[in-house]
Legacy VTK file of the C-alpha trace (Angstrom):
# vtk DataFile Version 3.0
C-alpha trace
ASCII
DATASET POLYDATA
POINTS 356 float
14.450 1.855 26.140
13.076 5.662 25.772
15.516 8.655 26.183
15.161 10.470 29.590
14.699 13.865 27.265
11.951 11.707 25.342
8.671 13.805 24.950
5.531 11.716 24.132
4.019 14.526 21.928
0.991 12.595 20.787
0.171 12.252 24.604
0.468 15.999 24.977
-1.736 16.449 21.908
-4.622 14.127 22.973
-5.015 15.264 26.603
-4.832 18.856 25.559
-8.236 20.870 25.775
-9.206 21.111 22.110
-11.076 24.514 21.565
-14.723 24.687 19.851
-13.295 26.155 16.389
-11.562 22.629 16.029
-14.482 20.710 16.383
-14.462 19.301 13.055
-10.574 18.025 13.432
-10.250 14.310 13.361
-8.206 13.980 16.317
-6.778 11.034 15.721
-4.778 12.603 13.090
-3.264 14.684 15.443
-0.305 12.737 16.604
3.028 14.935 16.033
4.015 18.157 16.013
6.185 20.694 13.719
8.309 23.489 15.754
8.446 26.140 13.530
5.528 27.835 14.838
6.293 31.377 13.308
5.110 29.791 9.975
1.798 29.175 10.628
-0.780 30.060 8.586
-4.518 30.717 9.188
-6.423 27.704 10.015
-3.006 25.861 11.073
-3.540 23.799 14.546
-1.288 24.769 17.479
-0.942 23.151 20.460
0.194 25.902 23.125
0.610 25.925 27.164
-1.087 28.648 29.091
1.399 30.694 30.402
-0.396 33.787 31.945
-4.407 34.342 32.074
-5.860 37.333 30.953
-9.279 38.409 29.582
-10.263 35.007 28.441
-10.246 32.657 31.559
-12.211 29.712 29.848
-12.008 27.995 26.573
-14.871 26.970 24.987
-14.450 23.246 23.797
-15.599 21.015 21.124
-18.338 19.616 22.910
-19.798 23.177 23.475
-19.049 23.390 26.861
-16.453 25.776 28.548
-13.569 24.854 30.666
-11.974 26.671 33.469
-8.108 27.384 32.536
-5.726 26.922 34.954
-1.602 27.645 34.749
0.106 25.519 32.437
-3.030 24.038 30.670
-2.449 22.297 27.400
-4.816 23.898 24.596
-5.188 22.943 20.714
-6.604 25.731 18.853
-6.215 27.305 15.577
-4.342 30.313 14.308
-6.162 33.213 13.102
-6.910 36.779 13.283
-9.662 38.729 15.021
-11.792 41.851 14.617
-14.128 42.404 17.683
-14.499 46.219 18.527
-15.587 45.580 22.168
-12.733 42.983 22.848
-9.392 42.978 20.468
-8.197 43.259 16.754
-5.580 41.010 16.398
-3.401 39.428 13.030
-2.949 35.536 12.427
0.943 35.558 13.447
2.294 32.884 16.194
5.141 34.352 17.908
7.686 31.707 19.059
8.140 32.593 22.481
4.197 33.786 23.136
1.075 34.327 21.610
-2.566 35.646 22.666
-5.717 34.122 22.873
-7.922 36.264 20.837
-11.237 34.504 21.466
-12.552 32.106 23.536
-13.632 29.978 21.060
-9.990 29.089 20.007
-8.474 31.704 17.950
-4.736 32.445 18.429
-2.546 35.107 17.036
-1.307 38.547 17.845
-3.079 41.344 19.559
-2.777 44.706 17.752
-5.668 47.022 19.626
-7.511 46.392 22.548
-10.806 48.045 24.132
-10.430 50.033 26.992
-12.224 48.087 28.996
-10.994 44.437 28.014
-8.017 43.230 30.408
-4.972 42.095 28.333
-5.512 38.621 26.457
-4.448 35.187 27.925
-1.057 34.510 26.914
-0.257 31.366 25.447
3.494 29.601 24.758
3.461 27.908 21.541
4.696 24.267 21.814
4.436 23.425 17.961
2.081 23.368 15.161
-0.136 20.155 15.523
0.607 17.531 12.680
-0.165 14.138 11.027
2.108 11.032 10.949
3.557 12.246 8.008
4.517 15.502 9.511
1.984 17.648 7.424
0.086 19.962 9.810
-3.195 20.079 10.189
-5.420 23.060 9.085
-9.020 23.667 9.631
-9.411 23.731 5.682
-8.797 19.731 5.442
-11.968 18.897 7.355
-14.452 21.874 5.926
-17.467 21.106 3.866
-17.108 20.075 0.423
-18.091 23.410 -1.778
-20.997 23.241 -3.072
-23.572 25.714 -5.438
-26.050 27.448 -3.458
-29.348 26.512 -4.334
-31.663 28.900 -6.233
-34.568 27.983 -4.573
-33.668 28.350 -0.962
-34.677 31.623 0.546
-32.413 33.684 2.803
-33.035 36.618 5.455
-29.578 38.162 6.604
-29.284 39.901 9.994
-27.058 42.756 9.712
-26.161 45.147 12.877
-24.843 48.476 13.991
-22.015 46.689 15.562
-20.799 44.103 17.975
-23.373 43.380 20.772
-26.314 45.168 19.109
-28.720 42.254 19.589
-28.028 40.290 16.209
-27.619 36.889 17.305
-30.679 37.577 19.516
-32.893 38.243 16.509
-31.335 35.761 14.550
-32.474 33.043 16.717
-35.486 34.769 17.408
-36.498 34.654 14.233
-35.461 30.716 13.766
-37.339 30.125 16.243
-40.588 31.726 14.847
-40.069 30.232 11.493
-39.731 26.780 13.143
-42.970 27.220 14.965
-44.295 28.466 11.418
-43.502 24.677 10.118
-40.250 25.948 8.095
-36.872 23.749 8.311
-34.454 26.494 9.051
-31.045 26.859 8.615
-29.342 28.991 11.140
-25.856 30.306 9.741
-23.163 32.580 10.602
-21.254 34.118 7.578
-18.249 36.229 8.894
-16.838 36.429 12.627
-14.680 34.444 14.923
-15.274 31.170 15.834
-17.481 30.515 19.244
-20.028 28.290 20.327
-22.402 31.298 21.765
-23.991 32.097 18.332
-24.019 28.410 17.366
-25.574 26.812 20.430
-28.101 29.850 20.561
-29.359 28.587 17.009
-29.607 25.208 17.739
-31.615 26.225 21.235
-33.617 28.258 19.133
-34.562 24.879 16.986
-32.441 25.390 14.136
-32.689 22.370 11.654
-29.192 22.500 10.619
-26.538 24.823 12.143
-23.398 25.766 10.887
-20.854 28.791 10.522
-17.909 29.972 8.558
-15.792 27.572 10.623
-17.437 24.404 9.271
-16.217 26.092 6.126
-12.349 26.314 6.981
-12.000 29.378 8.739
-11.694 30.101 12.363
-12.074 33.529 11.601
-13.303 35.454 8.266
-11.133 38.435 9.541
-8.512 39.238 6.634
-9.574 36.147 4.745
-10.073 36.770 0.738
-13.441 37.973 -0.021
-13.490 35.190 -2.770
-13.145 32.342 0.054
-15.818 34.145 2.275
-18.129 33.981 -0.578
-17.493 30.709 -1.503
-18.147 29.808 2.093
-21.575 31.628 2.299
-22.646 29.787 -1.053
-21.417 26.362 0.669
-22.910 26.911 3.920
-26.503 28.030 1.886
-25.834 24.783 -0.232
-25.638 22.551 2.423
-28.543 23.605 4.057
-30.325 22.820 0.873
-28.898 19.606 0.736
-29.947 18.725 4.389
-33.683 19.665 3.414
-33.972 22.988 4.779
-36.178 25.359 2.915
-35.497 28.812 4.155
-31.882 30.303 6.010
-31.350 33.040 8.317
-27.944 34.290 8.218
-25.721 36.298 10.570
-23.496 38.361 9.805
-20.790 39.842 12.104
-20.122 42.934 13.574
-21.456 46.206 11.933
-22.274 47.202 8.185
-18.786 49.275 8.397
-16.461 46.072 9.013
-14.672 45.599 6.227
-15.389 42.150 5.109
-19.407 42.662 5.917
-19.627 45.984 3.841
-17.782 44.312 0.823
-20.217 41.177 1.152
-23.014 43.354 1.494
-21.761 45.362 -1.809
-21.301 42.357 -3.763
-24.074 41.139 -6.340
-23.573 37.250 -5.884
-23.870 37.841 -2.466
-26.897 40.165 -2.200
-28.374 37.844 -4.714
-28.458 35.008 -2.472
-30.868 37.083 0.162
-34.556 37.833 0.123
-33.915 40.803 2.956
-32.045 41.870 5.444
-33.195 42.452 9.467
-31.268 45.294 10.737
-30.434 45.429 14.615
-29.324 48.533 16.475
-28.446 49.573 19.605
-30.376 53.015 19.963
-32.116 55.453 17.430
-29.110 57.333 16.569
-27.619 54.003 15.313
-30.518 52.955 13.687
-30.507 56.001 11.574
-26.799 55.975 10.661
-27.229 52.168 9.674
-30.587 53.221 7.476
-28.619 55.415 5.815
-25.449 53.256 5.694
-27.279 50.202 3.906
-29.701 52.755 1.746
-26.180 53.924 0.075
-25.431 50.505 -0.873
-29.020 49.868 -2.053
-30.312 47.620 1.106
-33.736 48.789 2.960
-33.930 46.566 5.619
-37.237 44.668 6.298
-37.426 46.095 9.754
-34.974 47.280 12.695
-34.408 45.009 15.895
-32.165 44.218 18.316
-31.369 45.955 21.751
-33.391 49.075 20.506
-36.582 47.371 21.269
-35.956 47.554 24.856
-36.564 51.158 25.107
-39.690 52.778 24.083
-38.351 56.500 23.680
-35.780 55.062 20.995
-37.953 53.018 19.019
-40.362 55.832 19.031
-37.715 58.117 17.459
-36.120 55.666 15.281
-39.341 55.088 13.775
-39.767 58.615 13.271
-36.339 58.922 11.847
-36.160 56.084 9.468
-40.327 55.188 8.521
-39.127 51.632 9.216
-41.197 49.082 11.109
-39.247 48.094 14.411
-39.685 44.354 15.715
-38.851 43.302 19.135
-37.314 39.192 19.609
-41.097 38.206 21.191
-42.740 39.130 17.654
-39.643 37.618 15.818
-40.560 34.297 17.822
-44.218 34.629 16.805
-44.898 32.419 13.729
-47.091 34.452 12.019
-44.842 37.328 12.125
-42.004 35.288 11.068
-43.844 34.013 8.064
-44.961 37.573 7.047
-41.207 38.596 6.845
-40.209 35.581 5.041
-43.108 36.145 2.343
-42.964 39.751 2.160
-39.400 39.756 0.986
-38.613 40.986 -2.573
-38.284 37.393 -3.954
-41.080 35.613 -1.646
-40.226 32.038 -0.962
-42.110 29.767 -3.167
-45.249 28.026 -1.555
-44.527 24.557 -2.398
-41.258 24.808 -0.118
-43.350 25.447 2.842
-43.798 22.460 4.966
LINES 1 357
356 0 1 2 3 4 5 6 7 8 9 10 11 12 13 14 15 16 17 18 19 20 21 22 23 24 25 26 27 28 29 30 31 32 33 34 35 36 37 38 39 40 41 42 43 44 45 46 47 48 49 50 51 52 53 54 55 56 57 58 59 60 61 62 63 64 65 66 67 68 69 70 71 72 73 74 75 76 77 78 79 80 81 82 83 84 85 86 87 88 89 90 91 92 93 94 95 96 97 98 99 100 101 102 103 104 105 106 107 108 109 110 111 112 113 114 115 116 117 118 119 120 121 122 123 124 125 126 127 128 129 130 131 132 133 134 135 136 137 138 139 140 141 142 143 144 145 146 147 148 149 150 151 152 153 154 155 156 157 158 159 160 161 162 163 164 165 166 167 168 169 170 171 172 173 174 175 176 177 178 179 180 181 182 183 184 185 186 187 188 189 190 191 192 193 194 195 196 197 198 199 200 201 202 203 204 205 206 207 208 209 210 211 212 213 214 215 216 217 218 219 220 221 222 223 224 225 226 227 228 229 230 231 232 233 234 235 236 237 238 239 240 241 242 243 244 245 246 247 248 249 250 251 252 253 254 255 256 257 258 259 260 261 262 263 264 265 266 267 268 269 270 271 272 273 274 275 276 277 278 279 280 281 282 283 284 285 286 287 288 289 290 291 292 293 294 295 296 297 298 299 300 301 302 303 304 305 306 307 308 309 310 311 312 313 314 315 316 317 318 319 320 321 322 323 324 325 326 327 328 329 330 331 332 333 334 335 336 337 338 339 340 341 342 343 344 345 346 347 348 349 350 351 352 353 354 355
């Protein structure tokens, strides 16, 4: 007979709302808990109970849909840090009494800084670290794509921006769509950021032949991760795209060109070598000029400007005069002729035999 104090942790784990960041994890492996939550490391799965609903009122589920959060809901998410200038900065630390939902895609940690327009994060009481039958804590890295060498003949266009919400994802998805219409097998990849379904779904909707992000490489977030690990993840994503039959990749980098991981990656010769060129998304003309100068200092001249700036004819006129760069709105990126010209005007043109 079971004790009156018996708790069926397996049922709790299996009936919880599993966040989008956990989508690669085999749920059948999750059968027990370790209660020393303060020892969590980035990527460890955490079972928690919603204590106080704040900024994030929904959690993004594994199947790609949002789920309304209610008091006392159980969720499974991953321990991780977050860098989001419009929302939160947080570290990959789990407090035994309470932790913060740093991102709706399923990133739990400790908030350090909050944008003034944001409410405080949704608070979660950690119950334990999700473990397998042997008591080993499950981590996203266990379910990651196998490390792969990136192919030499896979063309890639990077999409970088001034900051969060400058129009990068819209530009990347639009370019994916234009390249698909032009006959390419397009990989849409997210190199850095915090796991969420918004960008991922946008790429899928645009018609990407293969879609993946850093979560597929075992990280809920790239913030405060070792640079060699992120570099390897980019290689793996590009390599997997090549294995899956893609002949061009559109790769989005999160946040702005001054963000620490993005800036370091753009300076890295090994990373730079993977790209035929970059688009730069900016919200206005001053951000366009500032980003143009910042990129020029590390030897990058964007193929074009894009992003929110394209909604303002006056900002476009100012930016064109200040930078001398072409400015391409999303509608033109979706045009197969324009998309193809970007693929072929890059410093290392796409080999003709790779076009389908």
